[in-house]
KOLVOTOR-461173 format. One line per 4 residues: number of its first residue (from 0); their letters; for each residue x, y, z of C-alpha. Coordinates in steps of 0.05 Angstrom, whole numbers. Each point is the difference from the previous one (the first is absolute). Layout:
REM residues N
NUM) A) X:Y:Z  ...
***
This chain:
REM residues 770
0) MQKI) -2630:-90:-1679  -7:53:55  -59:49:-7  7:74:16
4) LAID) -59:49:4  15:75:-8  -53:49:24  6:74:-21
8) DKKD) -50:51:-26  52:25:-50  2:-42:-63  70:26:-18
12) NLTT) 27:-23:67  -30:-69:-11  29:-5:-69  69:20:25
16) LSAL) -3:-46:59  -24:-59:-43  56:11:-50  51:6:56
20) LANL) -22:-65:33  -5:-37:-66  72:20:-15  29:-13:69
24) MPDC) -42:-62:18  -19:-35:-65  -26:-60:39  -56:42:31
28) LVST) -70:14:-27  -22:72:13  -74:21:3  -25:72:13
32) ALSG) -58:36:32  -18:74:-7  -35:8:67  -3:-29:70
36) REGI) -67:-34:-12  24:-32:-65  63:-22:35  -39:-33:57
40) EKAG) -43:-36:-50  59:-25:-41  38:-20:63  -60:-42:23
44) TGQP) -8:-36:-66  72:-3:-26  35:-14:67  66:35:-18
48) DVIL) 64:-16:37  18:74:12  -39:65:-5  33:67:-17
52) LDVK) -47:54:27  5:75:-12  -17:43:62  -33:59:-34
56) MPDM) -62:-19:-39  -69:35:-6  -63:-31:28  37:-53:40
60) DGFE) 73:14:18  54:-52:11  -10:-3:76  -74:-18:-6
64) TCRR) 14:-50:-56  54:-32:44  -47:-3:60  -54:-36:-41
68) LKTD) 49:-48:-31  30:-18:67  -67:-10:35  -26:-45:-55
72) PNTS) 21:-72:18  2:-15:-74  55:53:-12  29:13:69
76) AIPI) 62:-44:-12  21:36:-64  62:44:12  -12:74:-15
80) IMIT) 55:49:-20  -25:71:5  29:53:-47  7:71:26
84) AIKT) 28:64:-28  25:23:69  60:-41:20  9:29:69
88) DLQC) -74:4:22  7:-43:63  -73:7:20  -22:-24:-68
92) RIKG) 44:-62:8  -25:-14:70  -73:6:-22  13:-47:-59
96) LDLG) 35:-51:45  -57:3:51  -49:-16:-56  40:-61:-20
100) ADAF) 47:25:-55  63:-41:-5  48:51:-31  6:69:-32
104) LAKP) 30:26:-64  15:74:-13  -10:34:-67  37:6:-45
108) IDEV) 7:-76:5  71:-27:2  5:-63:-43  46:-36:47
112) ELVA) -44:15:61  -63:-20:-38  27:-68:-19  28:-10:70
116) QVKV) -66:18:35  -42:-44:-47  46:-60:7  0:8:76
120) ALRI) -76:4:0  -5:-62:-44  46:-39:46  -40:22:60
124) KNAE) -65:-19:-36  26:-68:-19  25:-12:71  -67:23:30
128) DALR) -39:-43:-49  41:-60:19  -9:16:74  -75:11:-10
132) RERD) -7:-66:-37  36:-34:55  -43:34:53  -63:-14:-40
136) SLEQ) 21:-71:-6  12:-4:75  -65:35:16  -37:-45:-49
140) MVAE) 32:-60:31  -20:24:69  -70:14:-24  -6:-68:-32
144) RTRE) 30:-33:60  -49:39:43  -57:-25:-41  25:-72:2
148) LWES) 8:4:75  -64:39:11  -35:-61:27  57:-14:47
152) EEQH) -7:52:56  66:-19:32  40:5:-65  -36:64:-17
156) RIIL) 18:29:68  73:-19:-8  5:37:-67  -32:61:29
160) QTAM) 41:2:63  68:-15:-30  -3:50:-58  50:56:11
164) DGFW) -47:52:-32  -67:18:29  -57:-41:-29  -74:16:-5
168) ITDT) -61:-32:-30  -58:50:-8  -68:-2:-31  -27:50:-51
172) QGRL) -21:47:57  71:3:26  -15:-41:63  60:-40:25
176) LKVN) -13:-75:-2  70:-25:13  64:33:25  68:-28:18
180) QSYC) 47:13:59  48:42:-42  -53:53:-10  -20:-5:74
184) KMSG) 72:18:17  0:57:-50  -64:30:26  3:-17:74
188) YHEQ) -70:-31:-1  -20:-71:20  -28:-44:-54  -70:2:30
192) ELLT) 0:75:3  20:5:-73  -55:-47:-22  -51:51:24
196) FNFS) 29:55:-44  -13:23:-70  57:14:-48  -13:75:3
200) DLDK) 6:-2:77  74:-14:-7  18:35:-65  8:75:13
204) LVGE) 4:21:-73  -52:-45:-33  -72:27:0  -63:-34:-26
208) GDMA) 12:26:-71  72:-25:1  -22:-68:27  -50:-7:-56
212) AHIE) 53:18:-51  48:-52:29  -54:-54:-4  -16:20:-71
216) NVLR) 74:-5:-19  4:-70:31  -63:-23:-37  24:31:-65
220) FGED) 74:-15:0  4:-58:50  43:40:49  14:68:29
224) RFES) 62:27:34  6:67:37  33:35:59  -36:28:60
228) QHRR) 5:12:75  -30:-43:55  -15:21:71  26:-42:58
232) KDGT) -39:-13:63  41:54:36  -20:50:-53  67:5:-36
236) LFDV) 4:-9:-75  43:-46:-43  10:-3:-75  -23:-62:-37
240) QISV) 0:-29:-70  -62:-41:-14  -8:-52:-55  -72:-23:-10
244) KLQP) -23:-61:-41  -67:-35:-9  -5:-61:44  9:-60:-47
248) GTED) -66:-36:-12  -42:57:28  -29:66:-25  -14:33:67
252) CFVS) 65:-9:39  66:35:-7  70:-20:22  44:58:21
256) FIQD) 75:-1:15  22:59:44  73:19:4  26:49:52
260) ITER) 41:50:-41  10:52:55  75:-11:1  4:0:-75
264) KRLE) -38:66:-4  45:30:54  62:-21:-39  -30:28:-64
268) SERQ) -14:65:36  71:3:27  26:-17:-69  -41:56:-30
272) ILIT) 26:49:52  71:-24:-13  -10:8:-75  -28:71:10
276) AVEQ) 57:18:46  53:-27:-49  -34:34:-59  -3:68:36
280) APVA) 68:-5:36  46:58:-16  60:-47:-3  18:-46:-57
284) IAIT) -18:-73:15  22:-57:-45  -6:-76:6  47:-47:-37
288) DREG) 4:-75:-5  59:-41:27  40:16:-64  -10:74:11
292) LLQY) -50:10:-57  -53:53:13  -70:-26:11  -35:62:28
296) VNPA) 13:75:8  -45:52:31  -20:67:-30  54:37:41
300) FEKI) 52:-44:-34  -28:19:-68  -1:74:18  72:0:27
304) TGYS) 32:-42:-55  -43:21:-59  -11:-74:-18  -71:-30:-2
308) GAEV) -15:-66:34  -9:-33:-68  70:23:-22  36:-29:59
312) NGQN) -40:-63:12  48:-59:-8  60:47:-4  61:0:46
316) PRIL) 7:63:43  68:11:-32  -38:42:-52  4:55:52
320) KSGR) 76:-5:10  36:66:-6  71:-24:2  13:38:65
324) QNQP) 6:-65:40  53:-52:-15  -8:-75:-6  21:-16:72
328) FYAD) -57:45:24  -52:-42:-37  35:-65:19  -6:17:74
332) LWKT) -73:20:-9  -18:-65:-35  38:-43:49  -35:34:59
336) IADG) -71:-11:-25  15:-70:-29  22:-20:71  -69:21:26
340) RIWK) 25:65:32  -26:71:-10  43:48:-40  -1:75:13
344) GRMT) 38:52:-38  2:59:-47  9:-2:-75  -2:44:-61
348) NKRK) -45:-25:-56  -20:24:-69  -70:17:-23  -29:-18:-68
352) DGSL) 16:70:-26  73:-10:21  0:48:60  31:-25:65
356) YVED) -34:-4:68  23:-22:69  -42:-46:43  3:-34:68
360) AIIS) -18:-73:-7  -21:-58:43  -3:-68:-34  -30:-58:39
364) PVVD) -5:-74:-17  -69:-33:3  0:-73:25  -52:-54:-4
368) GCGR) -23:-46:56  62:-42:-8  47:59:7  19:2:-74
372) VINF) 9:67:-35  -53:7:-53  -2:75:-13  35:66:15
376) VSIK) -35:65:19  35:66:-8  -24:66:30  37:61:-28
380) RDIT) -7:73:17  23:53:-50  44:48:41  27:41:-58
384) AEMD) -37:63:22  22:-10:72  73:-7:-21  -6:63:-43
388) MENT) -27:36:61  58:-27:43  50:23:-52  -33:69:1
392) LRHV) 4:1:75  73:-20:-2  12:56:-50  -34:49:47
396) QKME) 42:-25:58  63:7:-43  -20:71:-16  -10:14:74
400) AIGT) 69:-29:13  29:45:-53  -34:60:32  29:-19:67
404) LAGG) 69:-9:-30  -4:64:-41  -22:40:60  57:-29:41
408) IAHD) 54:21:-49  -31:64:-27  18:43:61  74:-21:2
412) FNNI) 6:2:-76  -30:70:-4  48:23:54  59:-25:-42
416) LGAI) -28:34:-61  -10:63:41  74:2:15  19:-13:-73
420) IGYA) -48:52:-29  16:51:54  75:-1:-7  -6:-3:-76
424) EMIR) -43:63:-1  49:37:45  59:-22:-44  -38:26:-61
428) DDAL) -16:65:34  74:10:18  26:-19:-69  9:51:-55
432) AVSA) -56:-1:-51  50:-12:-55  34:-57:36  -3:-69:-33
436) SVQD) -15:-31:67  -67:34:2  -25:-45:-55  25:-61:38
440) INQV) -34:24:64  -65:11:-39  4:-72:-23  9:-22:73
444) LKAG) -60:41:20  -41:-27:-57  17:-72:20  -14:16:73
448) NRAK) -68:28:-17  -15:-61:-43  16:-43:61  -44:44:42
452) ELVK) -58:-10:-48  15:-74:-4  -10:-7:75  -67:34:-8
456) QILA) -18:-48:-56  18:-61:43  -44:27:56  -56:16:-48
460) FSRQ) 4:-70:-32  0:-35:68  -61:39:21  -33:-6:-69
464) EETE) -11:75:-2  -7:44:-62  58:47:-15  -4:69:-33
468) RIPV) -3:-5:-75  15:55:-49  3:3:-77  70:-21:-21
472) QPAT) 37:-21:-63  37:-64:18  53:10:-54  39:50:42
476) IIKE) -3:-44:63  22:-61:-39  60:34:-30  21:27:68
480) ALKL) -7:-70:31  41:-32:-56  57:50:13  0:-21:73
484) LRAS) -3:-74:-20  57:6:-50  46:21:56  -18:-60:43
488) IPTT) 2:-60:-48  62:-29:-35  19:18:-71  -11:-72:-22
492) IAIQ) -74:19:-2  -19:48:-56  -59:46:8  -42:17:-61
496) QDID) -54:53:1  -60:7:-47  -38:55:35  -51:44:-33
500) PEAG) 2:67:37  -71:15:-23  -27:-68:20  -53:33:43
504) TILA) -19:26:68  -23:-44:58  -28:15:68  51:-29:48
508) DPTQ) 48:10:58  69:14:-32  35:-38:56  -42:-62:-15
512) IHQI) 17:3:-74  73:4:19  -10:-58:48  -33:-43:-54
516) LMNL) 57:11:-49  55:-13:52  -33:-64:24  -8:-30:-69
520) CTNA) 69:23:-25  33:-28:63  -34:-67:-12  25:2:-72
524) FHAM) 71:15:25  -2:-60:46  -23:-44:-57  61:21:-42
528) EMHG) 51:8:56  39:-63:-15  8:5:-76  -18:71:-17
532) GTLT) -51:20:-52  -45:57:-23  -53:38:39  -51:33:-45
536) VGLH) -49:52:25  -55:25:-46  -57:51:8  -54:10:-53
540) KKCH) -71:22:-7  -54:-52:-15  -73:2:-18  -33:-64:24
544) SRED) -68:-26:-25  -45:-48:39  31:-58:-39  70:21:19
548) LGGN) -21:-1:74  -35:-67:-4  41:-29:58  -17:60:44
552) PDIP) -76:10:-4  0:51:57  46:47:-39  -38:47:-48
556) PGNY) 25:12:-72  35:66:-14  68:34:-2  55:-32:40
560) LQLS) 74:7:13  41:-64:-5  66:-8:39  41:-62:-17
564) ISDS) 62:-26:36  34:-60:-33  65:-37:14  39:-56:-33
568) GEGI) 10:-38:65  -16:-70:24  -76:7:-2  -53:-24:49
572) APEI) -20:-74:7  -72:-12:-25  -21:-34:65  12:63:41
576) LDKI) -21:52:-51  -70:7:32  31:12:69  48:57:-15
580) FDPF) -48:54:23  -16:-34:67  26:37:61  65:-30:28
584) FTTK) 9:-48:-59  72:1:-24  50:-47:-32  59:45:17
588) EVGK) 52:-19:51  0:32:69  21:72:-3  -22:12:-73
592) GTGM) -75:6:8  -58:1:48  -55:-24:-47  -36:68:7
596) GLSM) 24:36:-63  -47:-29:-52  -57:-2:49  8:75:12
600) VHGI) 5:13:-75  -63:-40:-13  -38:37:54  21:68:-25
604) VRSY) -18:-16:-73  -68:-28:19  -14:61:44  13:44:-61
608) GGYI) -53:-38:-40  52:-36:-42  27:-70:-6  68:-36:-4
612) TCDS) 19:-62:-40  61:-44:-2  26:-41:-58  60:-43:16
616) RLRQ) 38:-58:-32  55:-40:34  69:22:-24  -34:50:-48
620) GTVF) -16:58:46  -60:35:30  -46:57:-21  -43:39:49
624) QITL) -52:45:-31  -38:52:41  -61:33:-30  -26:64:33
628) PTVE) -59:44:-20  18:70:-24  -36:64:18  -17:61:-41
632) QHTL) 45:45:39  51:44:-34  17:49:55  48:-37:45
636) QEIE) 20:20:70  51:55:-2  70:-19:21  15:36:65
640) WPQP) 68:33:-4  36:10:66  -23:64:34  35:35:57
644) SPFG) -22:-26:68  -37:50:44  41:26:60  -19:20:71
648) TEHI) 29:25:64  -43:-34:53  24:-45:56  -14:-75:-12
652) LLVD) 5:-58:50  24:-60:-40  -10:-70:30  25:-66:-30
656) DEEI) 32:-62:31  44:-12:-62  64:40:10  17:6:-73
660) LLQI) -70:24:-17  3:50:57  65:27:-27  -25:5:-71
664) GQMM) -65:31:23  35:52:42  48:19:-57  -57:3:-50
668) LQRL) -43:45:44  58:45:16  16:8:-74  -73:23:-7
672) GYRV) 13:54:52  -33:-31:60  27:-4:71  0:-73:22
676) TSRM) 0:-36:67  8:-75:-10  -16:-57:47  10:-76:-10
680) SSLE) -55:-24:47  -72:18:13  12:8:75  57:49:-11
684) ALTT) -42:39:-49  -59:2:48  45:26:57  30:53:-46
688) FQNE) -69:24:-22  -28:-1:71  57:46:23  -11:52:-54
692) PKKF) -66:-12:-37  -2:70:-31  71:-6:-28  -20:-43:-60
696) DLVL) -40:20:-61  -9:-72:-27  15:-72:19  24:-51:-53
700) CDQT) 0:-71:29  5:-72:-22  -57:-49:14  38:-64:15
704) MPGM) 44:12:61  14:-43:62  -33:17:67  -50:49:-29
708) TGED) -25:3:-72  -6:65:-38  -75:-4:6  5:-4:76
712) LSRR) 52:55:3  -45:44:-43  -59:-11:46  42:20:61
716) LLQI) 27:62:-35  -70:22:-20  -22:-7:72  55:48:21
720) RPDI) -11:48:-58  -62:-13:-44  22:50:-54  68:-31:-14
724) PIIL) 6:-21:-74  25:-71:-6  22:-39:-62  0:-76:11
728) CTGY) 46:-41:-46  0:-75:-11  34:-51:-45  -59:-46:11
732) SSLI) -48:-11:58  -64:-39:6  -16:39:64  -8:69:-29
736) SETK) -28:30:-64  -6:71:-26  -75:1:16  12:-22:72
740) AMAM) 58:49:8  -42:59:-24  -58:-21:46  45:5:62
744) GIKG) 25:70:-18  65:-15:-38  7:51:-56  44:-38:-49
748) FAMK) 13:-73:-20  58:-23:-43  26:-67:-26  74:-13:2
752) PLAQ) 49:7:-34  -8:76:0  30:41:-57  25:69:19
756) KDIA) -50:36:-44  -59:-42:25  14:13:73  14:74:-13
760) VLIR) -67:9:-34  -37:-40:53  31:42:57  -23:65:-33
764) QVLG) -69:-30:-12  -7:-20:73  27:65:27  -46:38:-47
768) KV) -61:-34:33  18:26:69
***
């Protein structure tokens, strides 16, 4: 029966530990001690096979108790497992190992790990006992043989000189009486030189007190074994292990076997450094056997996966499989390492809590001296955060690309809108007020202005800029958008409205609300395009509590407005549902979508302090719900009814490289009473102005023109006549802004397309500043 001694100053801990061991290892006999001193005493008398030693104890802590047990020859061979409450205290572990501890257990004690550590310690103890008995037997045989051959000088000399270990015979004063050639080689001294030395002349670490203690141990226990350092003739040091016995048949001579353990100590040091490096490495390191079963994992592995070493010990790494890699992937991996080659790759695995992570992995085979694979070592680096950062960077780059694209088309698109809006305004002005066509022209102007605002929204979204928000009631905008939508979708799709006109007021840009509705309703139309169906739009007030907003912890409770758009279409596949708000993600065919609609909707809703959800079932339809916070605002922005445009009689130089815009601009200005001179190029305009600089009261020029931009033209005009009022117009330009224009002396700045009233008001404002 194996004997286990448990040392702890807490009686409850000892009771628990004894019960645990009795239950898990019924073939063991457990004894206890309540202090280090009591434990040392019981260990000396009871000779247990394993000692479980608590680190924190009053009077004499676990480290001092361990040191005394390991320096006492009577107990030095007993394995000691230290118990600590701090699992990750590396310095504590190093200190314990330096004092001779064989293993560590962390509180609270894991049953599986406790049994494993005790059984390992018992196996090591049994193996060391067998080895010690064999060595003792060998040393006893050598000692007896030495005594038998003592009278034969030649035989005695052969034994001394042929022994692989160093060999001494000393008297009680430590003087060397005999020494073999092995020790001469170790130390660099000749035999005759050594015979003039005392033991302490060679042993760097053993003083007179230590020497007396060693002699006492030999006389008391029959032997003594310890480690020390000896000094060579050249002054260098080497590590030794010394085993001392009393010379058989004498009481004043000692036989010492000296083993050079310098290489062993170096390897132990390197091993400790390696262990420390592996334990502290930021990457996950795991070692498996030939069958792929885990034998060791480092703390980084535990941190990344959420599994403890005890949980995965003996398990197959497939417990981490996420299902993102197919069987051929793992078959290739296994074949590579089984053939003795290194595998490198990237995989997605699953943590203990079910969350997924991505890691770069290197798996290497470990071979023995015969070239056979005996283990596999994997080094894996969690790159989930890096990939998230890369995705964010790609998103930023996509946004930059959108900005570039939007800027490229904005100028031309605004010019087209300028022609549409300009001609429509002139047609309306010419039509009789009672004419039915006036209503149609107003609808054209309303749509044109929506398009104008939409271009602004695209530019704002691509630059991630805030737009102007005002208190609005979405009900009116939604009804207006649905009228426009009804005219553009087939009658096979019915539109149902459930809109509360008093749902509430929100702080928003009306164009963005219109944009949200048109995007979601267009998606719904595409989902029902083949077979028809019903589009339902609802708007209601909601009061959300903290529990209602559980999935959105950053949204405060309060009063909200809820907009829902549902369809009876094909639905969205579950595997792509979490990607629908990603920029550029689309399942539509070429020409039916860019992948930006839902991304823009999501961005607008989040910027308003709200959130959007999507519930979809295949072949059952989709429901989008948008929740936006309401504001206590009852006075809404007054609707501006068309007012007469202000007139003038001044002379204006109009410059634009677009012929149709030049024509519209000239007609528009002439209708407002102005005299107009128009030019299609900057150079022509500059020449005209140079010839008669006092002729013109104001210059109205475009920014983007070939040869010379509007900015450059304005600068040249101001050099000729610094007081000339200039209005600079642009559809979009990254080269000029209103602030920059004002700084260089330009009096007015306008964004195309220009409505007649807007340009009329701006001209009077600029001329009024002169």
